N, C-alpha and C positions, 0 to 999 in steps of 0.2 A: 504494500500500500504506500502511495506517495502523493505529494502535491507538487504542482508546478510553481516554482518560486519566481522565475523570470526567464525571458527568452534571451539566449546568449547572442552577443554580436556575431555577425558572420565574419569569416576571415577576411573577406573583401572590405567590409566596413572598417575593421581594425587596421588593415594595411593602408587604407586610404587616409584614415585619420592620423596614423602614426607610421608614416612611410620611412623606409631606409633606402637611401639613394645610391650608396657606393657599392653597387653590385660587383664591379671589377675587383675591388679590394677583397670582398668575400670569396669570389672565384679564385683569386690568387692564393688566399689562405687555404682554401679547400684543396687546391691542386698540390700544395706542399704536403699536406697530410696524406692525400691519396697516393702520392709518389712513394711514401714510406710503406704503405700496405702493398703496393705493386712491386716493391723491390727495386725501384729506380732511385731511391734515396737511402743513404745510410744514417740519416738523422734519427734521433730517438724521441719518442713522444712522451710527454708528461701531461696527463690529464689530472689537473690539480686544483684544489679549491675547497670551499666549505662543503660539509656533508649536505647541507641545504642552504640555499640563499634566503636571507631574511630581510635585513635592513639595507635599503638601497645605498645609502652613503657609505656604509661599512664595506659592502661588496665592491663599490667603485674604488674606494681607497685601497682595498686589498689587490684588486686587479691592476691598479696603477703601479703598485710595488712589483707585481709579477712582470709587468712590462719593462721596468728598469732592469730586472734580472734577465729577461728574455733578450734584451738588446745586447747583453754581454756574452751570451752563450748560444745565440741563434745559429751559429755555424754547426753546432752539434745537436741541439735540442729544440724541438718545437713545443712550446707551452700552450696548452689548451685550457683556459680557465673553466672550472666547473661553476655553472649557474643553474643549480638544480631547483626547479620551480615546484616540484611535487615530491612527496616522500610516502612510500607505503609504510603504514604504522600498525603495530599489533595493539597498541593502546589507543582506543577510540578518542581519547581526550588530548592526545599528544599533537604537537604542531605538525601539520600536514603539508606545509609549504606555502609560498607566497601566492600561488594560483588559487588557493582556498581562502586565504585571509591576507590581503594586502595590508590591511590595518589590523593590528592585534585585537583579537576578540570579535572581529566582525567577519562573518562568512559572506563573501560576495565574489563570485567567480568572474563576473564581468570586470570588476575593479581589479581583481587579481591578474587577469589577462593584460589589462592596460599597464599595471604596475610592472609585471614581468617583461613585457615587450619594451617598455620605456627603459628599463634597466639594461637590457641586452643592447639596445641602440646606443645608450650612453657609453657602455663599455667598448663597443665596437668603434665608435667615433673617437673616444679618448685614448684608446690603446692600439687600435688596428688589429686586435685579437677577437676571434669569434669563439663562442662558448660550446661547452658540452652540457647536455641535459639528459635526464632519464625520461624515457618514453613510457611513463606510467599509464597515461591515457592517450592512446594513439589518435583519438579523435581531435586532440588539441594540437597536434604537431603542426598543422597548417597555419596556426597563428604565429609561429616562430621559425618556420623552415628557411626563411631568408637570413636568419641570424645565427642558426645553430650549425656548427661544423662537425660535431661528433655526438652521437646518441648512444645511450645504453638501454638494454632491457635487463631489469634487475632480477635478482635470484628468485623472487616470489612470482615473477611473471614469465620467466624464460621458458617454462614448459607449456605456456599457453599458445594455442594455435593462432589466435588472432594477432597477438603481439609479433609472432614470428613472421606471419604473412605481411603485417604492416611494415616490418623492417625491409621486406623485399621491395617496397614501393619507395624507399628513401634513396636519395641521390648521394648521401654522405655516408661515411663509415658508421656502421652500427655494431657495437660490441654487445655480445650476449653473455651474461654471467651464468656460471654453473649454478644449478639449483641448490637449495639449502643442504640437500643430501649428497650433492657432489657427483652425480652419475655422469661420467664422461661421454658415454654413448648418447644419452639424452641431449647433452650439450652439442655434440657434433651433429646430431639430427636437427637440432634447432638452427644451427648455422647453415645446414644444407637447405632447409626450407626457406630461410631468409635469402639465400643466394640464388634461388631459382624463380622462374615465373610462377605467379599464383593468380588465380581467379577467385574473387570473393566480394562480399558486400562491404561497402565503406561509405559512410555518410549519405546513405540513401541511394547509392549507385552500385551497380555491378561493375567492378573494375578488373583490369588485367595488368599485372605488374611485369617489369622486365627482369626483376631479381637484383639483389644488391651484391655487386662484385667485390665490395669491401667488407662484407660481413665477416666477423671473426669472434673468437671466444675471449672471455675475461675470466681468469681463475681467481676466485676470492675465498677459497677454503670451504670447508663443509663440516657438518656434524654427523656422527654415527648414530646407531639406534639407541645407544645409551645417553645421547645428548652431549657427548664429549666432542670438543672442537678439534679439527685437524687442518693443517696447512696443505696446499696443493700447488704452491708456486715453484717448487724445486724442479730442476731439469728432468728428473725421472717421471714426474707427472706430465710434463709437456711432451716427453717422448711417448708416453702411453696414449695421450690424447692424439698426437700426430699419427700414431699407428692406426687408431680408429678412423681418423680423417682419411687416411690413405685408402682404407677399405671402402669408404663411402665416396671417394673422389671429391673431398671437401677441402677447402683452404685450411692450412695448418697454422695460420697466424694467431698469436695470442697477445693479450695484455695481462699483466699481473696487477691485481688489486692488493695493495700493501696493507690494507686494514681489514676489517670484518673478521672472518674466522681465520684468515691467514695470520693475523696478529693476535689471535685469541681474544679479540676485542680490547686489546691494550694498545691504544693509539700511539704510544711512545715507541712501540716496536717497529713502527713503519719505517723509521730511519734505518734501522739495522737490516730490515728485509730489503729495502731499496738498495742499500750498499752491497749486501750479499748478492743480490740478483745481478747487479751490474758487473760485479767482479766475475761472476760465472757466465757472463754473456756468451762466450764462445761455446759453452756447453748446451746452449739453447739452439744452436745450429741455424741461426738466422730467423727462427720462428717468433722470437720475442720482439715485439715492436715498440713496447713502452711500458710505463707504469701508471697506475692510478693511485693518487695520494690524497688523503683528506687533511686539509690545511686551512687555517683562517688567521685572523690577526693575532688572536690570543690562544694559548694552550687551553685544552679542556672543553667543557660543555656546561650549559646551564639549563634549568627547566623553564625559566621565564626571562624576558629581556631585561637584564639588569646591566650587563656589560656589553657595550657596542663592539662587535667584532668577535664575539665568542659564540660558538655553535649552540643552536637550540636542539640539535638532534645528536648524532654521534660526535664523540670527542675528536678534536682535530689538533694537529701540531700547530704552534704559533709561527708567526712570520720569521722570527730570528732563527728558529730551527729549520724552517723551510729554506731560507736563503743559504744557510750552511750546507744543507742536504743537496740542493740543486747544484751548487758549485762543486761539491764533492763528486756528484754523479758526472758532471761535465768533465772533471779532471780524469775520470777513469774511462771515458769514451775515446 
């Protein structure tokens, strides 16, 4: 049972009222990332930023700092800032992202769309960098598709047929995370579906997609039947995943998520995991294309907005640790 609250703005209305004009800048940024997944570039990807974007000014300040770092190491690393507008939550009262509540305590998706798009435009104009976002609601992708350069399908959605097929319609790289239980065959099958043509219903139409040639896996760790967490970022897991991909004729590219179950939910371990992974880069045999790191202005997390630049969802490493880590990674590449 439900009630209609309001009609959402169409994607055309939003893009007309909040246009982004620098298409060439976006195309150039996208091509750099695509070249990494195609094997034409040896640059390393860092998809980095807050677990969830919240306060506009704090995210802009954070991205401005990323830009300063990027300018110094861009010959080796492509930084893609995380601006995650929605978050899947197990607690129904927890913060679900700016798309739900652009203003704290007020649920208004139309305002959330405007808030999120305005933030993405500001970051693009101020830094020349285009963001990563989680495709929690595939129906919402069209509001931001001219501003997003990398999308993810999260662990709670990655086994879902609709999300996999929606990924096949995207022109940008889409990373599919392993499920909470970490089944690598399921993961490879998800990448296979995202990589191929699909015919399905989308926003009131039957559509046919061309397949996403940049679809790939994100390894984020898993838990077993007893609930114990395990990492899966090590080369042996990538080798095992690649073997399955080979049988399915699926692309073997992977990104390693340094947080979540890989870190045992200890956000401070991200630095050690990132450093260890880059040191072992030859053992990944060209399959590892980058890392995903949760980072914000300040270390840690908070339940309510008390400190600007501290995460409202998963704990993140702060800017000082982030700067040290990125320069350390660059020195090892």
